[in-house]
C-alpha atoms as one frame of an Amber mdcrd trajectory, in Angstrom:
protein
 -64.925  17.055 -40.614 -62.691  15.068 -38.244 -65.518  14.704 -35.717 -67.735
  13.476 -38.432 -65.158  10.960 -39.664 -64.479   9.667 -36.186 -68.148   9.394
 -35.463 -69.012   7.521 -38.659 -66.131   5.091 -38.097 -68.083   3.782 -35.032
 -71.749   4.235 -35.907 -74.044   4.549 -38.900 -76.141   7.531 -40.026 -79.344
   5.399 -39.547 -78.431   4.961 -35.891 -77.714   8.622 -35.384 -80.903   9.676
 -37.186 -82.914   7.241 -35.055 -81.337   8.595 -31.884 -82.012  12.215 -32.756
 -85.564  11.351 -33.791 -86.291   9.585 -30.480 -84.821  12.421 -28.442 -86.950
  15.068 -30.184 -90.121  12.989 -30.243 -89.595  11.792 -26.606 -90.974   8.289
 -27.716 -89.998   5.393 -29.912 -93.477   5.300 -31.476 -93.497   8.915 -32.593
 -89.810   8.655 -33.677 -90.677   5.665 -35.868 -93.250   7.796 -37.663 -90.676
  10.582 -38.247 -88.044   8.303 -39.791 -90.560   6.067 -41.552 -89.604   2.840
 -39.760 -91.175   0.422 -37.403 -90.740   1.252 -33.647 -88.921  -2.030 -33.111
 -86.369  -1.144 -35.764 -85.865   2.274 -34.147 -85.436   0.668 -30.776 -82.932
  -1.875 -32.230 -80.899   0.919 -33.759 -80.676   2.854 -30.504 -79.622  -0.340
 -28.781 -76.897  -0.922 -31.335 -75.716   2.655 -30.997 -75.435   2.408 -27.253
 -73.611  -0.912 -27.511 -71.054   0.539 -30.004 -70.403   3.497 -27.747 -70.479
   1.520 -24.496 -72.728   4.010 -22.724 -76.430   4.436 -22.017 -77.801   7.445
 -23.930 -81.470   7.208 -22.998 -83.469   6.372 -19.954 -86.741   4.707 -20.739
 -89.718   5.121 -18.459 -93.329   3.994 -18.900 -94.388   7.400 -20.304 -91.478
   8.844 -22.116 -87.836   8.617 -23.088 -85.308  11.054 -21.482 -81.681  11.797
 -22.040 -78.945  10.627 -19.675 -76.191  13.098 -18.833 -73.845  11.699 -21.532
 -76.813  11.334 -23.842 -77.506  15.051 -23.642 -73.927  15.889 -24.516 -73.938
  13.361 -27.333 -77.281  14.675 -28.776 -75.924  18.276 -28.873 -72.892  17.184
 -30.964 -74.779  14.771 -33.212 -77.591  17.310 -33.898 -75.064  19.869 -35.013
 -73.277  17.343 -37.196 -76.474  16.187 -38.852 -77.567  19.758 -39.487 -74.214
  20.460 -41.108 -74.461  17.367 -43.237 -77.988  18.267 -44.238 -76.859  21.741
 -45.217 -73.999  20.382 -47.147 -76.275  17.925 -49.071 -78.816  20.692 -49.890
 -76.122  23.049 -51.143 -74.485  20.337 -53.274 -77.855  19.335 -54.701 -78.747
  22.905 -55.548 -75.316  23.487 -56.998 -75.551  20.376 -59.141 -79.141  21.183
 -60.363 -78.397  24.736 -61.505 -75.100  25.549 -63.310 -73.893  28.797 -61.846
 -70.897  30.670 -60.574 -67.443  31.481 -61.888 -65.971  28.959 -64.378 -62.175
  29.304 -64.721 -60.867  27.845 -67.978 -57.299  27.271 -69.126 -56.934  27.133
 -72.958 -54.004  26.665 -75.310 -53.554  29.771 -77.461 -54.117  28.586 -81.020
 -56.750  25.786 -80.457 -58.509  27.925 -77.796 -58.683  30.914 -80.069 -59.858
  28.925 -83.141 -62.197  26.385 -81.580 -63.254  27.342 -78.009 -63.458  31.127
 -78.030 -66.185  31.104 -80.735 -68.300  28.816 -78.615 -68.243  31.001 -75.481
 -70.889  33.607 -76.363 -73.401  30.908 -77.150 -72.596  28.988 -73.970 -72.953
  32.089 -71.829 -76.230  32.996 -73.375 -77.540  29.465 -72.682 -76.253  29.575
 -69.108 -76.727  33.185 -67.844 -75.792  32.234 -64.238 -72.299  31.177 -65.226
 -69.434  33.634 -65.585 -66.355  32.572 -67.456 -62.709  33.514 -66.822 -60.781
  32.143 -69.810 -57.004  32.292 -69.773 -54.961  31.546 -72.922 -51.428  30.159
 -72.578 -49.046  27.730 -74.354 -47.228  26.785 -71.217 -47.950  23.915 -68.796
 -50.651  25.086 -66.392 -51.070  23.365 -63.014 -54.807  23.667 -62.860 -54.959
  22.700 -59.153 -52.367  25.162 -57.917 -53.666  27.903 -60.125 -57.297  27.366
 -59.344 -58.837  26.355 -62.688 -61.930  24.310 -62.900 -61.117  22.879 -66.288
 -58.339  22.997 -68.914 -58.406  22.057 -72.596 -55.247  20.315 -73.605 -54.089
  19.391 -77.033 -51.515  16.667 -77.695 -50.411  13.678 -75.678 -51.831  13.718
 -72.160 -49.206  13.433 -69.504 -51.120  14.208 -66.266 -52.374  10.779 -65.020
 -53.533  12.344 -61.707 -56.088  14.601 -63.443 -59.673  13.597 -64.406 -59.630
  13.628 -68.174 -62.228  13.390 -70.889 -61.096  12.868 -74.475 -63.038  15.150
 -76.761 -61.562  14.254 -80.145 -58.503  12.661 -81.785 -56.301  14.216 -84.340
 -53.201  13.325 -86.377 -49.977  15.267 -86.810 -49.131  15.201 -90.520 -46.465
  16.705 -92.788 -47.265  19.645 -95.066 -45.491  21.959 -97.402 -46.496  24.850
 -99.752 -46.774  24.166-103.437 -44.119  26.875-104.027 -41.701  25.058-101.701
 -42.357  21.728-103.483 -41.839  23.387-106.859 -38.489  24.750-105.724 -37.179
  21.835-103.517 -39.164  18.804-104.719 -41.098  16.239-102.706 -39.496  14.050
-100.081 -40.073  10.376-100.987 -38.983   8.842 -97.661 -38.707  10.212 -94.117
 -34.926  10.184 -94.497 -35.191  12.704 -97.313 -36.421  15.287 -94.803 -32.863
  15.683 -93.573 -32.050  17.333 -96.875 -35.040  19.650 -96.640 -35.918  22.841
 -94.772 -38.006  21.731 -91.806 -39.855  24.135 -89.558 -39.943  22.960 -85.966
 -42.636  23.399 -83.323 -40.674  23.126 -80.134 -43.730  22.179 -77.972 -44.229
  18.996 -79.979 -44.175  15.860 -77.767 -40.983  14.380 -79.485 -39.075  17.662
 -80.026 -36.262  18.028 -81.200 -37.021  14.831 -83.189 -39.802  13.891 -85.459
 -40.878  10.335 -84.698 -42.932   9.146 -87.735 -44.840   5.925 -88.348 -46.320
   4.117 -91.281 -48.242   1.057 -90.103 -45.776  -0.826 -87.881 -42.753   0.968
 -89.275 -41.300   3.804 -87.175 -38.499   6.225 -87.998 -36.906   9.022 -86.048
 -35.757  12.168 -87.894 -33.841  15.156 -86.529 -35.341  18.005 -88.534 -33.022
  20.916 -89.539 -34.382  24.216 -90.848 -34.415  27.996 -90.663 -37.201  28.366
 -88.055 -38.163  26.767 -84.716 -40.842  28.337 -82.567 -43.187  27.696 -79.683
 -45.998  29.308 -81.781 -47.816  26.763 -83.962 -49.423  29.629 -85.981 -46.021
  31.205 -86.650 -44.765  27.858 -88.001 -47.914  27.380 -90.050 -47.632  30.801
 -91.654 -44.023  30.257 -92.479 -44.810  26.981 -94.205 -47.635  28.710 -96.182
 -45.052  31.328 -97.348 -42.875  28.475 -98.570 -40.194  28.485 -95.874 -40.223
  24.738 -95.320 -42.038  21.540 -94.301 -43.982  21.341 -91.105 -45.304  18.513
 -88.852 -48.567  19.866 -87.486 -52.070  18.871 -86.415 -54.575  18.191 -89.223
 -57.012  20.560 -87.512 -54.528  23.365 -87.830 -53.534  22.772 -91.450 -56.972
  21.872 -92.912 -58.042  25.379 -93.894 -54.773  26.045 -95.668 -55.060  22.770
 -97.522 -58.538  23.560 -98.714 -57.275  26.887 -99.901 -54.454  25.328-101.822
 -51.813  27.021 -99.632 -50.479  23.687 -98.291 -50.410  20.121 -99.487 -49.717
  17.001 -97.503 -46.337  15.343 -98.107 -45.230  11.747 -97.232 -48.963  10.991
 -97.091 -48.387   7.462 -95.679 -46.598   8.761 -92.671 -47.698  10.610 -89.546
 -46.386  11.347 -86.032 -46.074   8.164 -84.063 -47.842   9.549 -81.056 -51.453
  10.179 -82.129 -52.680  13.361 -80.410 -55.925  14.048 -78.640 -57.983  16.991
 -77.470 -58.882  16.648 -73.803 -60.814  18.386 -71.126 -58.957  17.877 -67.838
 -60.271  18.618 -64.341 -58.785  18.557 -60.825 -58.699  15.097 -59.221 -60.575
  13.728 -56.322 -63.757  15.856 -56.345 -67.253  15.820 -57.770 -67.487  17.756
 -60.987 -69.647  20.872 -60.528 -72.586  21.268 -62.954 -71.004  24.390 -64.383
 -67.932  22.465 -65.388 -69.893  19.414 -66.610 -72.194  21.411 -68.977 -69.212
  23.282 -70.334 -67.300  20.086 -71.095 -70.386  18.419 -72.606 -71.120  21.346
 -74.863 -67.600  21.940 -76.192 -67.070  18.175 -76.566 -70.096  17.920 -78.847
 -69.305  21.096 -80.806 -65.598  20.462 -81.256 -65.996  16.834 -82.347 -68.710
  17.692 -84.834 -66.771  20.750 -86.070 -63.575  18.834 -86.602 -65.350  16.011
 -88.464 -67.060  18.629 -90.682 -63.710  20.420 -91.408 -61.974  17.143 -92.279
 -64.801  16.033 -94.580 -64.662  19.451 -96.398 -60.818  19.041 -96.803 -61.219
  15.517 -98.210 -63.745  16.656-100.711 -61.693  19.620-101.758 -58.508  17.618
-102.191 -60.309  14.944-104.199 -61.932  17.589-106.392 -58.542  19.168-106.997
 -57.034  15.863-108.043 -59.929  15.077-110.345 -59.656  18.511-111.958
């Protein structure tokens, strides 16, 4: 790699290709046919190459072109480098054209289980040359150090060095069970939450505070309650059972809202930091086709699925109000 970098810092690929073609054809005329250029252009490129290097590579006779001593050494190295480059280009083209190989995916537990895992069988059936290694974890995963091709992340994206594609937005909203509201009443303002039982998800971006906004207004609340957890599903279930108020993603609460198990409270307020669902990939490299097709397919399916779920929730809530 260093040889190639040093070489290309002095000369161009066109000059190198012309040089190799002349050596192997033993004439400028035949070399010109090989590279698809006029013989005068080939001759000019060889002259430029020799001028850049400060040595004569070829001896020209009336009948043929022969290598000088340094030219023979140079040809051997350049031929090997061009062969290596050609192999690399062919391998990359084949790799890009046909999605294949092992695809290592890092997924958050709850979102991954609910939204990504159901998509995997169909994805694998569509791309039989791809094998998937899917790991579920609610911790920070260094995808470069741990060798992942792609990670799905939910929330506020912090890794500016990673290549990221936003799949869908979501909002963190406040919810409580009807039984809880019947017992404790509805909060009217964010400050009222301090007198309520609040259930805390400790992986939330602003934890241990809830930073809420309504338009340009913003308020910070320090929630107090009987349960804090790093499991969003545990907090959700506790809220459904009437244990308190939660601040959680709309995509997580929608099914419970449609079932009448939760209702939104303080409906004008939401978390100040609007969340997103992202596919993140290691920096500084071409995205392999296996990764690209995976991200494309989950992006389409997740966005369409979330929109569909939200529309169903809105219709259900509106019907319940009208009834």
